[in-house]
C-alpha positions in Angstrom: -38.2 -9.7 -88.2 -41.8 -10.8 -88.2 -43.5 -10.8 -91.5 -46.9 -10.0 -90.4 -48.5 -11.0 -93.6 -48.2 -14.5 -92.1 -50.6 -13.2 -89.2 -54.1 -12.2 -88.5 -53.4 -10.0 -85.4 -50.7 -7.4 -84.4 -51.4 -7.1 -79.8 -49.4 -4.9 -77.9 -49.5 -3.8 -74.4 -47.1 -0.9 -73.0 -44.1 -1.0 -70.3 -44.5 1.3 -67.9 -42.5 4.2 -65.4 -43.8 5.6 -61.8 -43.5 8.9 -62.0 -44.4 8.8 -58.2 -45.6 6.7 -55.7 -43.6 3.8 -55.1 -44.3 0.7 -53.3 -47.7 1.9 -51.8 -50.0 0.2 -54.4 -50.1 -3.1 -52.6 -50.7 -0.8 -49.7 -54.4 0.7 -51.3 -52.7 4.0 -52.0 -52.6 6.2 -55.2 -49.9 6.0 -57.6 -49.0 7.9 -60.8 -47.7 5.8 -63.6 -47.6 6.4 -67.2 -47.3 3.7 -69.9 -44.2 3.8 -72.4 -43.8 3.3 -75.8 -41.4 0.3 -75.2 -43.8 -2.8 -75.6 -44.6 -6.1 -75.6 -46.5 -7.0 -79.0 -47.7 -10.3 -79.8 -48.6 -11.4 -83.7 -50.8 -13.7 -83.4 -52.8 -16.3 -85.8 -55.4 -18.8 -85.0 -54.1 -22.5 -85.6 -56.9 -24.7 -85.4 -55.2 -27.2 -82.4 -55.6 -27.1 -78.8 -52.3 -25.9 -78.7 -50.5 -22.1 -78.0 -47.2 -22.2 -79.8 -44.8 -19.3 -78.6 -41.7 -17.8 -80.2 -40.0 -14.7 -79.2 -37.9 -12.5 -81.8 -35.2 -12.4 -79.3 -34.7 -16.1 -78.9 -34.2 -19.2 -80.1 -36.5 -21.5 -78.6 -40.2 -22.6 -79.2 -42.7 -23.6 -76.6 -46.0 -25.1 -77.1 -48.8 -25.3 -74.5 -51.7 -27.8 -74.4 -54.5 -25.9 -73.4 -56.3 -28.4 -70.6 -52.6 -28.5 -69.5 -51.8 -25.0 -68.5 -51.2 -25.6 -64.9 -48.2 -27.4 -65.6 -46.0 -24.8 -67.3 -44.9 -23.0 -63.7 -41.0 -23.9 -64.0 -40.3 -23.4 -67.2 -37.4 -20.9 -67.9 -39.5 -19.2 -70.8 -43.2 -19.0 -71.6 -44.5 -19.5 -67.9 -45.6 -15.6 -67.7 -47.9 -16.8 -71.0 -48.9 -19.8 -69.7 -49.8 -18.1 -66.3 -51.9 -15.8 -68.3 -53.8 -18.1 -70.2 -54.7 -20.3 -67.3 -56.3 -17.6 -65.3 -57.6 -16.0 -68.2 -59.7 -19.4 -68.6 -60.5 -20.0 -64.9 -61.8 -16.5 -65.3 -64.5 -17.9 -67.7 -63.0 -16.8 -71.1 -62.9 -19.4 -74.1 -59.1 -20.3 -75.3 -58.4 -21.4 -78.9 -55.5 -22.3 -80.6 -53.0 -20.4 -81.6 -49.5 -18.9 -83.0 -47.7 -16.2 -81.1 -44.6 -14.5 -82.1 -43.8 -12.3 -79.2 -41.5 -9.2 -79.5 -40.5 -7.4 -76.4 -39.1 -3.7 -76.1 -39.7 -3.2 -72.6 -36.1 -4.0 -71.1 -36.0 -7.5 -68.7 -34.8 -6.5 -64.9 -35.2 -3.1 -65.3 -38.1 -2.1 -63.3 -40.5 -0.5 -65.9 -42.8 -3.8 -66.5 -42.0 -6.1 -68.8 -43.4 -9.1 -67.1 -46.9 -6.7 -67.3 -46.9 -6.0 -70.5 -46.3 -9.7 -71.6 -49.4 -10.6 -69.4 -51.8 -7.6 -70.7 -50.4 -8.7 -74.4 -50.9 -12.2 -74.4 -54.5 -12.1 -72.3 -55.6 -9.4 -74.9 -54.3 -11.7 -77.9 -56.0 -15.0 -76.3 -59.2 -12.6 -76.0 -58.8 -11.4 -79.7 -58.1 -14.7 -81.2 -61.5 -16.3 -79.1 -63.2 -13.5 -81.0 -64.2 -11.8 -77.9 -64.3 -8.4 -76.7 -62.7 -7.6 -73.6 -62.6 -4.5 -71.1 -58.6 -3.5 -70.2 -59.5 -3.5 -66.7 -60.3 -7.4 -66.5 -57.4 -7.9 -68.5 -55.3 -6.0 -65.8 -57.1 -7.7 -62.9 -56.1 -11.1 -64.0 -53.0 -10.2 -65.3 -52.0 -9.0 -61.8 -54.0 -12.5 -60.6 -51.2 -14.4 -63.1 -48.5 -12.5 -61.5 -49.6 -13.5 -57.7 -50.8 -17.2 -58.3 -48.5 -18.5 -61.5 -45.2 -16.5 -60.7 -45.6 -16.4 -57.3 -44.7 -12.2 -56.9 -47.8 -11.0 -54.7 -47.8 -7.6 -56.2 -50.3 -4.5 -56.7 -52.1 -3.5 -59.5 -50.6 -0.6 -60.8 -47.8 -2.7 -63.2 -50.8 -4.5 -64.8 -53.7 -1.5 -65.1 -50.8 0.9 -66.6 -49.7 -1.5 -69.0 -53.5 -2.0 -70.3 -55.1 1.3 -69.8 -52.7 3.9 -70.6 -53.7 6.7 -72.6 -50.5 8.5 -74.7 -49.3 11.7 -73.4 -51.2 11.4 -70.1 -50.0 9.9 -66.8 -52.3 7.9 -64.8 -53.3 9.1 -61.0 -54.6 5.2 -60.4 -56.0 4.6 -56.8 -55.5 0.8 -56.3 -58.1 0.5 -53.6 -61.0 1.5 -55.8 -59.6 1.3 -59.2 -60.6 4.9 -59.9 -58.0 6.5 -62.7 -57.8 9.9 -63.4 -55.5 10.8 -66.4 -53.3 13.8 -65.9 -51.9 15.5 -68.8 -48.3 15.5 -68.8 -47.4 19.2 -68.8 -43.8 19.6 -68.0 -42.9 22.5 -70.6 -39.2 23.0 -71.0 -38.5 19.8 -69.2 -37.9 15.9 -70.3 -38.4 13.0 -68.3 -35.4 11.1 -68.9 -35.2 7.4 -67.7 -31.8 5.9 -67.1 -31.2 2.0 -66.7 -27.9 1.3 -64.0 -27.8 -2.4 -65.7 -27.6 -4.0 -62.4 -30.1 -6.8 -63.1 -32.5 -7.3 -60.4 -31.7 -9.1 -57.8 -33.6 -10.5 -54.2 -36.5 -8.6 -55.8 -38.9 -11.1 -55.8 -38.1 -12.1 -52.1 -37.3 -8.9 -50.4 -40.9 -7.5 -52.7 -42.9 -10.3 -50.5 -40.8 -9.7 -47.1 -42.1 -5.8 -47.5 -45.5 -7.0 -47.8 -45.6 -9.3 -45.5 -43.9 -6.1 -43.5 -47.0 -3.7 -44.6 -49.4 -6.5 -43.8 -48.6 -7.3 -40.1 -48.2 -3.3 -39.5 -52.3 -2.9 -41.0 -53.2 -6.2 -38.6 -51.8 -3.9 -35.7 -52.9 -0.6 -36.8 -56.5 -1.4 -38.4 -58.9 -1.3 -35.0 -57.0 1.9 -33.4 -56.7 3.7 -36.7 -59.9 2.7 -38.1 -58.5 1.9 -41.7 -58.8 -1.1 -44.2 -55.8 -0.6 -45.9 -52.7 1.7 -45.0 -53.4 4.3 -47.7 -56.0 5.5 -45.3 -53.2 6.4 -42.4 -53.1 10.3 -42.8 -50.0 11.5 -41.4 -51.8 12.5 -38.3 -53.1 9.0 -37.6 -49.8 7.4 -37.9 -48.4 10.1 -35.8 -51.1 9.3 -33.3 -50.8 5.5 -33.4 -47.5 5.0 -35.2 -46.2 4.1 -31.4 -47.8 1.0 -31.7 -45.0 -0.3 -34.6 -41.5 -0.9 -33.6 -38.3 -1.3 -36.1 -38.5 -1.9 -39.7 -42.0 -1.4 -39.8 -42.3 1.3 -37.9 -39.9 3.3 -40.8 -41.6 0.9 -43.6 -45.1 2.5 -42.5 -43.9 5.6 -42.5 -42.9 5.5 -45.8 -46.1 4.3 -47.0 -47.8 7.4 -45.4 -45.1 10.1 -46.8 -45.2 8.4 -50.1 -49.1 8.9 -50.9 -48.9 12.3 -49.3 -46.0 12.7 -52.2 -48.5 11.1 -54.6 -51.1 14.0 -53.8 -48.7 16.8 -54.3 -46.8 15.7 -57.4 -50.6 15.0 -59.1 -51.0 19.1 -58.1 -47.9 20.1 -59.4 -48.2 18.0 -62.8 -51.2 20.2 -62.9 -50.0 23.5 -62.7 -46.7 22.5 -64.2 -44.3 23.0 -61.7 -41.5 20.7 -62.3 -39.7 22.2 -59.8 -41.9 21.2 -57.2 -42.3 17.5 -59.1 -38.4 17.0 -59.0 -37.9 18.0 -55.2 -41.0 15.1 -54.4 -39.2 13.0 -56.3 -35.9 13.8 -54.5 -37.7 13.2 -51.6 -39.0 9.3 -52.7 -35.8 7.9 -53.5 -34.4 9.4 -50.0 -37.3 7.4 -48.1 -37.0 4.2 -50.5 -33.2 3.8 -49.4 -33.6 4.9 -46.0 -37.2 4.1 -44.9 -38.2 1.1 -47.2 -34.6 -0.1 -48.1 -35.2 -1.2 -51.4 -32.9 0.6 -53.5 -29.4 -0.7 -53.0 -25.9 0.3 -54.1 -26.3 1.0 -58.0 -29.9 2.5 -57.6 -28.2 5.1 -55.3 -25.0 6.1 -57.3 -27.2 6.7 -60.2 -30.2 8.6 -58.4 -27.4 10.6 -56.5 -25.1 11.3 -60.1 -28.6 12.5 -61.6 -29.3 14.8 -58.4 -25.9 16.5 -58.9 -26.3 17.9 -62.6 -27.4 21.5 -62.7 -30.2 20.9 -65.1 -31.6 17.9 -62.9 -34.9 19.4 -61.0 -35.0 15.8 -59.5 -34.5 11.8 -59.8 -35.4 8.9 -57.8 -35.5 5.1 -58.2 -38.8 3.3 -60.4 -40.3 0.4 -60.3 -39.9 -2.4 -57.3 -35.9 -1.6 -56.8 -32.8 -4.2 -56.6 -31.9 -2.7 -59.6 -33.4 -1.2 -62.4 -34.1 2.8 -63.3 -34.3 5.8 -62.4 -36.5 8.8 -63.5 -35.2 12.0 -63.7 -36.9 15.4 -64.7 -34.2 17.5 -66.4 -34.0 21.1 -68.6 -34.8 19.6 -72.0 -31.9 22.4 -73.2 -29.5 20.7 -71.1 -30.4 17.2 -71.4 -27.6 15.4 -73.3 -25.3 16.7 -71.0 -27.0 15.6 -68.1 -27.1 11.8 -69.6 -23.4 11.6 -70.3 -22.6 13.8 -67.0 -25.1 10.9 -65.0 -23.5 8.2 -67.0 -19.8 8.8 -66.5 -20.4 9.4 -62.6 -22.6 6.7 -62.0 -19.1 4.4 -63.8 -17.0 6.0 -61.9 -18.9 4.8 -58.5 -19.8 1.6 -59.4 -18.0 0.0 -63.0 -21.3 -0.5 -64.9 -22.7 1.2 -67.9 -25.2 3.1 -67.6 -28.3 3.0 -70.9 -30.4 6.2 -71.5 -33.5 5.4 -73.0 -35.4 7.4 -75.5 -39.1 6.8 -75.1 -42.3 8.5 -74.9 -45.7 8.4 -72.8 -47.7 6.1 -75.0 -51.0 3.9 -74.9 -52.4 0.7 -73.2 -53.4 -2.0 -74.9 -53.5 -2.1 -78.9 -55.1 -4.1 -81.9 -54.4 -4.0 -85.2 -55.9 -6.3 -87.7 -53.1 -7.4 -90.2 
């Protein structure tokens, strides 16, 4: 436990669940995430030195980062995300001051709920607070994305960091990853609940396969940009894909087909959410999972078994993997009256199929960055 009296501020940022729009953010598409009440919280005090001292509520480790040598901590087992975040914030022209940070993360690691983004965003916001600097949540998100790319080596889109920084309680975000235009959409799900279940297979291959998918979509854009007149794959309408898709072959064709159809599903999902049409939204979730399984190939045996178990319950309107894939969580739209029976049924069926125990999370849609003076 952290004694709050020992610290000056409490700064937090959210994990996120993506309702729909998977693997389209780095293609310039629209995504539909929501921030969660699962968070990374930084307890912060200035220390008058040139060091950022890190400790964790969940780890015995302690790490001290020299503000003048932040580029030298890439290989740390713990603290590399914080070091990268601090370095990229510093490179963006911001002042860093020495401080002590205790990090308390309730976003499960490897769950596909963006613990890394929550850590990066909360660390940067905390550094700004320590330096007495006002900050723009979007600028924090963009810097956190740079840290993930340049320091951690994951060539990610902006969705995770944006949702972590800019979330709004009770709302999903219809975020255009090309322009960063964001529409907040109230989550109106009536007599339904959103249920998040972890398959408890740790992410494997996620960084290498993620970067591989980026390379595949980048190569497709090179081929299609001129003939289709597009600057990002998300501009490829179904009609344009029908016309020019034959320029692609094999797996690259499949990847682009997923992106085109997933972008359409996001558009339809926002309409369904605004109308409170959970049957339509659930159907889109099922279609998204099938596309991620068959065309984008980022699900894996465990996530497929978990989604199938969820989809087989009569109270489930739809279920799909959420996050980068190769492990992590599913998101399901479920009739609230039968939610407990759904969880039991899904966990039992999943265990029978894989041998893993699933974990159901109780969480709500929360805010992005929060700052509290202690």
